[in-house]
C-alpha positions in Angstrom: 24.0 16.5 40.7 21.8 13.4 41.0 21.7 10.1 39.5 19.9 9.9 35.7 16.0 10.1 36.3 13.6 7.7 34.4 12.6 10.1 32.4 16.3 11.2 31.4 17.1 7.3 30.6 13.8 7.1 28.7 15.2 10.3 26.4 18.7 8.1 25.9 16.8 5.4 25.2 15.0 6.9 22.5 17.5 8.6 20.8 19.9 5.9 21.1 18.3 2.8 21.0 18.3 2.3 17.0 21.7 3.4 16.5 23.1 0.9 19.3 21.1 -1.9 17.6 22.4 -1.1 14.3 26.0 -1.5 15.9 25.1 -4.4 17.8 23.4 -6.1 15.1 26.7 -5.5 13.0 28.6 -7.2 16.2 26.8 -10.1 16.5 24.6 -10.7 13.2 21.1 -11.3 15.0 18.2 -9.4 15.6 17.1 -10.9 18.8 20.3 -10.9 20.4 21.3 -7.3 19.3 18.4 -6.1 20.5 19.0 -8.0 24.2 22.2 -6.7 24.3 20.6 -3.4 24.0 18.1 -3.3 26.2 20.9 -5.3 28.5 23.3 -1.9 27.8 20.5 0.3 29.4 20.0 -1.8 32.4 23.9 -1.3 32.9 23.6 2.2 32.1 20.9 2.6 35.4 23.4 0.2 37.5 26.5 2.0 36.4 24.5 5.4 39.2 25.5 7.6 36.1 25.0 11.0 37.0 22.5 13.7 35.4 26.1 16.4 35.3 27.7 13.7 33.1 27.6 14.8 29.3 25.3 13.2 26.6 28.4 12.3 24.7 30.1 10.6 27.8 27.0 8.8 28.3 26.3 7.7 24.6 29.8 6.4 24.6 29.1 4.6 27.9 26.4 2.9 25.8 28.4 2.0 23.0 31.5 0.5 25.0 29.1 -1.5 26.8 27.0 -2.8 24.3 30.5 -3.6 22.6 31.4 -5.5 25.5 28.0 -7.2 25.9 28.6 -8.6 22.6 32.3 -9.3 22.9 31.1 -11.7 25.8 28.4 -13.2 23.4 30.6 -14.1 20.9 33.1 -15.7 23.8 30.2 -17.4 24.7 29.5 -18.9 21.5 32.9 -19.4 20.3 33.5 -21.7 23.5 30.4 -23.5 23.0 32.0 -24.0 18.9 35.5 -24.8 20.5 33.9 -27.3 23.1 31.9 -29.0 19.6 34.4 -28.5 16.9 37.6 -27.5 18.2 37.5 -23.7 16.7 40.4 -20.6 17.8 38.6 -17.5 18.8 39.6 -14.5 17.3 39.2 -10.8 19.4 38.0 -7.9 17.2 40.3 -5.7 16.4 39.5 -1.8 17.3 39.3 -0.8 13.8 36.7 -3.4 12.7 34.6 -2.0 15.7 35.2 1.6 15.0 33.7 0.8 11.3 30.8 -0.6 12.9 29.8 1.7 15.6 30.7 4.7 12.3 28.4 2.6 9.8 25.6 2.6 13.2 26.1 6.3 13.5 25.7 7.0 9.8 23.0 4.5 8.9 20.8 6.2 12.2 21.4 9.5 11.3 20.3 8.6 7.3 17.5 7.0 8.6 16.1 10.2 10.5 16.7 13.0 7.3 15.1 10.0 5.5 11.9 10.3 6.6 11.8 14.0 6.3 12.0 13.7 2.7 8.9 14.0 0.6 7.5 10.5 0.1 8.9 9.7 -3.5 12.2 11.1 -3.0 11.8 8.8 0.6 11.0 6.1 -1.4 13.6 6.1 -3.7 16.3 6.8 -1.9 15.1 3.6 0.9 14.9 1.4 -2.4 18.5 2.8 -3.9 20.9 3.3 -1.1 19.6 1.2 1.8 18.1 -1.8 -0.3 21.1 -1.4 -3.1 18.5 -1.5 -6.1 19.7 -0.1 -9.2 18.0 2.8 -10.9 16.3 0.3 -13.5 15.4 -1.5 -11.3 13.8 0.8 -9.1 11.8 2.6 -12.4 10.4 -1.3 -13.4 9.2 -1.9 -9.6 7.5 1.6 -9.4 6.1 1.6 -13.0 8.4 5.2 -13.4 11.3 6.1 -15.7 14.7 5.6 -14.9 15.2 9.3 -15.4 12.7 10.0 -12.8 14.4 7.7 -10.4 17.6 10.0 -11.0 16.1 12.7 -10.9 14.0 11.9 -7.1 17.7 10.5 -6.3 19.7 13.5 -6.9 16.7 15.5 -5.1 17.1 13.6 -2.3 20.9 14.2 -1.7 20.3 17.5 -2.2 17.7 18.0 0.5 19.7 15.6 2.6 23.0 17.6 2.3 20.7 20.7 3.8 19.5 18.0 6.5 22.2 16.4 8.2 25.4 18.4 9.1 28.4 18.7 6.5 31.1 16.4 8.0 27.7 13.6 8.7 27.0 14.0 4.8 31.2 14.0 3.6 30.9 10.5 5.5 27.4 9.6 4.2 29.0 9.7 0.7 31.7 8.2 1.3 30.1 5.5 3.0 27.2 5.3 -0.3 29.8 4.7 -2.2 31.5 1.9 -1.2 
């Protein structure tokens, strides 16, 4: 089979950009650099001459690995400059830490997709509570509703989310939200 077409690359870009960005941002802690790393990973994908016959998980894995490698290279470059000026010791990422950041990016991306399909009130309260970390009382005060309304909407959102995402992803999401 032939190389990936521009249309196929656009599909992979649309499906994976947000989650790759979250992953890159968690690694480099800089929004602009994270955007650059993700865009560069797609350039690497194009140059890698991946085949149409390559399974989507293979391409997705390739993109994550590329983002990680580009981020690592970026960090080393920054740390080299710091070493020159401040004589600091560089540290390499541990595989467990990278996996945790990858996992967080995947869970958050899936959550964002599922959240967008919730009714407006549920979506707003869920975002404020789970993604922005506001307490129930803070949400109630901000929106001018009772604390019971906030609790009910959060419970309703979790029930709706349970139906919208896979059971495995929901279990991982619950674990992530608890921590």
